[in-house]
C-alpha positions, 0 to 999 in steps of 0.5 A: 500500500505504501508503494502504491501511495508513493508511486501515485505521489511520484506520478502526480509530481511528474505530471505537474513538472511535465505540465509546467514544462509544457506551459513554459514552452508555450509561453516561450513560443507565444513570446517568439510569435509576438516578436515575429509578428512585430518584425513581419509588420516591418518587412515588405514584399513587392509584386508587379502586373502588366510586365512591371507597369503596375507595382504594389508593395505590401507589408507583413501586416497586410497593408498596401504600402504603395502602388506605382503606375507607369504613365504608359499604362494610363489610358482614359479609354481603357480604365478597366485594363488599369483597374485589372492590373492594379487588382492583380498587383495588389492581390499578388502582393498580399499573397506574397506577404501572407506567404512570408508570414507563414514561412516565418511562422513555420520556422517557429513551429518547426512546420507543425500545424499546432491546434488552436494556433491556426489564426496566428499565422493570419495577420490579415 
């Protein structure tokens, strides 16, 4: 009986230690993820459309930082083409920004898709 009680106490202590270790690791990961998100906000990616006629720059936070349109592509008689080029460049810039954030997140998690953390890779 004494051995059973001792064994139960030891298992309980080991469980508490393991839980404490897991909590410390989770807190460390959370801190690193927050740092990565702040760093990602400062990074930018660029995308072009129409052979470089329209360029969009997006941040890791999902903000469009700038749009550059070459004069040669501006045609008052074909506004729809310009709109399409702007949309294409902006969408590609946002896709690249998300890809950059996902890549950074993957470095932290070792490529694992951790349950409950799915939204952390989506800054926007």
